[in-house]
Structures are given as C-alpha cells and as structure tokens.
C-alpha positions as CSV (number, residue, x, y, z in Angstrom):
1,M,36.0,-145.2,51.1
2,A,34.0,-145.8,48.5
3,V,36.0,-146.1,45.3
4,K,33.9,-145.2,41.6
5,S,34.5,-146.5,38.0
6,V,36.1,-143.1,35.9
7,Y,36.8,-145.9,33.2
8,R,35.8,-149.0,31.3
9,G,37.0,-150.7,28.2
10,S,39.1,-153.6,26.6
11,D,42.0,-151.9,25.4
12,N,44.7,-153.9,28.1
13,F,47.5,-150.5,26.7
14,E,45.3,-148.1,27.4
15,A,43.9,-148.8,30.5
16,Q,47.4,-149.1,31.6
17,L,48.4,-145.8,30.4
18,L,45.4,-143.9,32.1
19,K,46.4,-145.5,35.1
20,G,50.3,-144.7,35.3
21,I,49.1,-141.3,34.2
22,M,46.3,-140.6,37.1
23,E,49.6,-142.6,39.0
24,Q,51.4,-139.8,38.0
25,E,49.2,-137.4,39.1
26,G,49.0,-138.2,42.8
27,L,45.9,-140.4,42.4
28,Q,45.3,-144.2,44.0
29,V,44.1,-145.9,41.4
30,F,42.2,-149.9,41.0
31,L,42.4,-150.9,37.4
32,Q,39.9,-154.3,37.6
33,G,39.6,-157.2,34.8
34,A,43.2,-157.2,33.8
35,A,43.8,-160.4,34.7
36,L,41.0,-161.6,32.6
37,Q,42.8,-160.7,29.4
38,G,44.5,-163.3,29.0
39,A,41.8,-165.9,29.7
40,M,39.6,-164.3,27.2
41,G,40.7,-166.0,24.4
42,E,39.0,-165.4,21.2
43,V,36.2,-164.3,23.3
44,P,35.5,-160.5,22.6
45,A,35.5,-158.6,25.6
46,M,34.3,-156.1,25.4
47,G,34.4,-153.1,28.6
48,H,35.7,-155.4,30.8
49,L,38.0,-153.3,32.2
50,S,37.8,-150.5,34.5
51,I,39.7,-148.3,36.5
52,D,38.4,-146.9,39.7
53,V,39.3,-144.1,41.8
54,N,38.4,-143.1,45.5
55,D,35.4,-141.0,45.6
56,A,37.1,-137.9,46.6
57,D,39.2,-138.2,43.4
58,Q,36.3,-138.8,41.0
59,G,36.7,-135.5,39.5
60,R,40.4,-135.2,39.0
61,A,40.3,-138.9,37.5
62,T,37.9,-137.7,34.9
63,A,39.6,-134.9,34.3
64,I,42.5,-136.5,33.3
65,I,40.2,-139.5,30.7
66,A,39.5,-135.9,29.0
67,A,43.2,-134.2,28.9
68,Y,44.1,-138.3,27.4
69,E,41.4,-138.4,24.9
70,R,42.2,-134.3,24.0
71,G,45.8,-135.6,23.3
72,D,47.5,-133.5,26.6
73,Y,49.3,-136.5,27.3
74,A,51.4,-136.7,24.4
75,L,54.1,-139.6,24.0
76,D,57.0,-137.0,23.1
77,D,55.9,-135.2,26.3
78,L,55.7,-139.1,28.6
79,D,59.2,-139.7,26.2
80,S,60.9,-136.4,27.5
81,G,59.7,-136.5,31.3
82,L,61.3,-140.1,31.2
83,D,64.9,-138.5,29.9
84,D,65.0,-136.3,32.9
85,E,64.6,-139.1,34.8
86,R,67.6,-140.9,33.4
87,E,69.4,-137.8,33.3
88,D,68.7,-137.3,37.1
89,K,70.1,-140.6,37.9
C-alpha cells in the first residue's frame, strides 16, 4: 500500500499532536524524522518532520490538519476527553 505525505514541519510537539489526533480518528500514521530531532543540535532543521498516511486516508488526514489549524481541536476539548476516560476507569 502506498503512503502519502500530508504534513511537513520542524515542530516535534505539533507533529506528535497531529499524529495523535489522526490515530484517535482511526488513521494509521507514520511519523518520519522524529529521531533526527536530538541529532540536529544547533543546526536549523526546517521541514525535517513529516507525517505520512496510507494513500486512501490522504483526504481525511488533510481535513484533520485543516481542522487543527482552524482551532477545532482545542486543548480544552482534548482535556475533557481525557477526564472522561479517567472517570471510566
């Protein structure tokens, strides 16, 4: 199965957050370049992170990224979801 890159950036936190959101939405996600973060040191590393998804999931992944950029995934929403999960246990 072919994969498509849907995100390129240099912010590891944002890449990990997007990866988590996509996985929560049921997508299989491949984060490339995260291991390079520590090795880069002082060298500017623009666009070394990428998120790849299965070809069939490209549209859904792009929509998730657009929703994230609009602010549809507010931290308050994510925190309340975590609280709900804690209460279930």
